[in-house]
C-alpha positions, 0 to 999 in steps of 0.5 A, spaced: 770 819 200 773 812 201 771 806 197 773 798 197 777 796 191 777 789 191 780 787 198 784 794 198 780 800 201 782 807 198 781 814 199 781 820 194 786 825 196 790 830 192 787 827 185 789 820 186 787 814 190 791 812 196 791 806 199 789 806 207 792 803 213 790 797 215 787 799 222 783 805 218 780 800 213 778 796 219 775 802 223 772 804 216 769 797 215 766 797 222 762 803 221 759 801 214 757 795 217 754 798 223 750 804 219 754 809 223 757 812 217 754 819 216 750 821 210 755 826 208 761 820 208 756 816 203 757 816 195 752 819 191 747 814 186 746 816 179 741 811 177 740 811 169 734 808 166 732 807 159 726 804 156 726 798 151 733 798 151 736 791 149 743 790 149 744 793 142 750 797 145 757 797 142 760 795 149 755 788 149 759 786 142 753 789 137 758 792 132 752 796 128 751 800 135 753 807 135 754 808 143 760 811 144 758 814 151 755 808 154 761 804 152 765 809 155 761 808 162 762 801 161 769 801 160 769 804 168 764 799 170 762 792 171 758 789 165 753 784 167 753 780 161 747 775 163 742 780 166 735 779 166 729 783 168 723 780 172 718 782 167 718 784 160 713 790 160 714 797 163 710 798 169 712 792 173 719 792 171 720 798 174 716 796 180 721 790 181 727 795 180 724 800 185 721 795 190 726 789 190 721 784 189 718 780 184 711 781 180 709 774 183 711 777 190 707 784 189 701 782 185 703 788 180 703 785 174 700 790 169 701 797 166 695 799 170 697 796 177 697 801 182 703 801 187 699 804 193 693 801 192 696 794 193 702 796 198 700 802 202 706 802 206 711 799 201 718 803 202 721 804 195 729 804 194 729 812 193 725 812 200 729 807 203 735 812 201 732 818 204 731 815 210 738 814 211 740 822 209 739 822 202 736 828 197 732 824 192 729 826 186 727 823 179 727 826 172 724 823 166 721 816 166 722 813 172 715 809 175 711 808 169 705 814 168 700 812 163 695 806 162 691 809 168 697 809 172 700 815 176 706 812 178 709 814 185 710 821 187 711 820 194 717 816 192 722 822 192 723 828 196 722 833 191 716 833 185 718 829 179 720 832 173 716 829 168 716 829 160 713 826 154 713 819 152 710 819 145 712 825 142 712 828 134 714 834 131 711 833 124 704 834 124 703 829 119 705 824 124 699 825 128 694 826 122 695 834 123 696 834 130 690 829 133 691 825 139 693 818 138 692 812 141 699 811 144 699 818 146 692 817 150 695 811 153 701 815 156 697 821 158 691 817 161 686 821 156 680 817 153 682 810 155 675 808 154 676 810 147 683 808 145 680 804 138 677 810 136 683 814 136 688 815 130 694 811 130 701 816 130 707 814 126 712 809 128 717 813 126 719 820 124 726 824 123 726 831 122 732 836 122 731 838 129 735 839 136 736 834 141 732 838 146 726 838 141 725 831 144 723 829 151 730 826 152 734 832 150 730 836 155 731 831 161 738 831 160 739 838 160 735 838 167 739 832 169 745 837 168 742 843 172 740 838 178 747 835 178 750 842 178 745 844 184 747 838 187 755 839 187 753 846 190 749 843 196 755 838 197 760 843 197 756 847 203 756 840 207 749 838 204 746 831 203 749 826 198 744 825 192 740 819 190 738 821 183 734 817 178 734 819 171 729 816 166 730 816 158 724 814 153 728 812 147 728 807 144 721 806 146 716 807 140 715 811 136 722 812 134 722 819 133 729 822 134 733 828 130 735 826 123 742 826 124 742 820 128 738 816 123 744 818 118 749 815 123 747 808 120 747 805 114 740 801 114 743 795 109 748 794 114 743 793 120 742 786 123 735 783 121 731 778 125 734 771 125 728 767 125 721 770 124 717 764 126 715 762 133 719 756 136 717 749 134 713 746 139 712 752 144 705 752 147 700 757 144 700 761 150 707 763 150 707 767 143 705 774 141 703 777 134 701 784 133 700 788 140 703 795 141 706 795 135 700 795 131 698 802 134 703 805 130 702 807 122 704 804 117 704 798 121 699 793 119 694 792 124 694 785 123 698 781 118 706 781 116 710 787 116 714 788 109 721 787 109 722 794 107 718 797 113 722 792 117 728 795 115 725 802 117 723 800 124 730 797 125 733 803 123 729 807 127 731 803 133 738 803 132 737 811 131 734 812 137 739 808 141 744 813 138 740 819 140 739 816 147 746 815 148 748 822 146 743 824 152 747 820 157 753 822 154 751 830 156 750 827 163 756 823 164 760 829 161 757 834 167 758 829 172 766 829 170 766 836 169 764 837 176 768 831 179 762 828 182 764 822 178 769 821 183 764 820 189 758 817 185 756 810 183 753 810 176 748 805 174 745 804 167 739 799 167 734 797 161 727 796 163 727 790 159 729 788 152 725 788 145 724 783 140 725 787 134 722 782 129 726 776 132 721 770 132 716 775 128 715 779 135 716 786 135 716 789 142 716 785 149 711 782 153 714 775 152 718 770 156 723 769 151 730 772 151 730 778 146 724 781 151 728 779 158 735 780 157 737 787 159 744 791 159 746 792 166 752 797 168 755 798 175 760 803 176 763 804 183 769 809 184 775 805 186 772 798 184 775 794 178 772 795 172 770 788 167 765 784 165 762 778 169 757 772 167 754 772 173 746 772 172 743 778 175 736 780 176 733 787 176 731 786 184 738 785 185 739 793 185 736 795 191 740 791 196 746 792 192 746 799 192 744 799 199 750 795 201 755 800 196 752 806 200 753 802 207 746 802 209 743 796 213 740 790 209 733 793 207 727 789 211 722 790 206 714 790 205 712 785 201 719 782 201 726 783 199 727 778 193 734 781 190 741 779 193 746 783 193 751 783 187 757 787 192 761 780 192 761 780 184 763 788 184 769 786 188 771 781 184 768 779 178 769 771 179 764 771 185 758 768 184 751 770 188 746 766 184 745 760 179 739 762 176 735 768 174 727 768 175 722 772 171 715 772 169 709 774 164 702 773 165 697 771 159 691 767 159 696 763 164 702 765 168 709 764 165 714 763 170 721 762 168 728 760 170 734 762 166 741 759 168 747 760 164 745 755 159 737 753 159 731 757 160 725 753 163 718 756 163 712 753 166 705 756 164 699 755 168 694 759 172 695 761 179 690 756 182 691 750 177 694 744 179 701 742 177 698 737 172 695 742 168 702 746 166 705 746 160 713 747 159 718 750 155 725 749 155 731 752 151 738 750 150 742 757 149 749 753 147 746 749 142 740 753 140 741 761 141 735 763 137 730 759 141 728 755 134 725 749 138 722 747 145 726 741 148 721 740 154 719 733 152 726 731 149 730 733 156 725 731 161 731 731 166 733 738 165 726 740 166 725 736 172 732 739 175 729 746 173 722 745 176 726 743 183 728 750 183 722 753 181 718 750 187 722 753 192 719 760 190 713 762 194 706 761 191 705 767 186 700 772 188 694 773 183 694 780 179 
């Protein structure tokens, strides 16, 4: 197996990297660019997806985080410090990743959006890899299943290994074992009667084994699948594309007690601001929502300081728990020596407000909901960090390029750009902004540059004159305290020009 390392090409021989002769480099590169590399010579791909994970990680500078396993992955990765999801809600965010297309290009804006109803001939990322000789499989939460959505079973070569998203061990957490509102949503049960169902607990912390919860079971199955993959590869089989999805720190914060015990709640960060930005349009804000489906959170009204601390403690405990499960996977990858030939990506599907701006989950166009962790580890490539803006849609063309596959020509369209030049040299730049959206009573489309975010709010068919705008300056106001759109019209006009280059958004 060979890989580019900046401008040198290397191959793994006898336990070390060997620089290849120039003539061989030219021949190898010509094979990659023409798609004549055999499947057996291509790298494996392990795509790790984590639900609701903001950059609350040690490798991103969060001193309160206890994430040694993700941090060691970061030490051999390119860390994207300005990576953004394309829509801050589970199902649409995963569609953007696996289709390489924005929500505004697909019309898939909602938890209940069904991919094949809208785009029956779409080629998802795993399908594209399968067409080029890869063995594809998925485990855990990859596509969103629930809220009337069944995911996309045809995307993978073997049946999906699924498990629970909403899970409790203590019967008291569910009023004695009743079906709760969120469990009903995620299992497509009684969707017309949600409000009549009891609320489950927002968190629990029993003395339990890791595999008593779904993420532990998924990690064990990923380990087993890696072992089988290594056997296939030794026998001349196909490289693998494996998507492994973990659900924590998604609510409820149900994880074994020892992960709660890792953190002192008095030392965890608290929200910097509980009010919405001054001067922001009403459509941009959020109160309640998903968090109110969990007890003892008030169904309306403010969350007490004590409960706020409990929820933040639960989030950080859940991040530590999922970090341990990812560590089990990375350990096995290394033990099998598959780390030498496997590209590893860690991606959070969107961020999480965790009380910032008085908002507790996602579903906004603000920084806390859209800023995500993104780590890309490529054997033979230099590790580091970059302030290159990146989007979820960029991973499809990036992984295709790293695997030596031709540039995808996709239905409905490919919106992503390859980050390969950035991976080769962290100083390279391939885009000057990120784009994301969120649909409410109006559609909010956002342009995020390194310094600013502008959001345009208007109905899809409405005249431009009806638009409302937000503008935030992250150099002078990182916590989004004031909407500056009226004070800085020149900046708004500049970012409007960028937004005008995007195709007209599709209706939901």
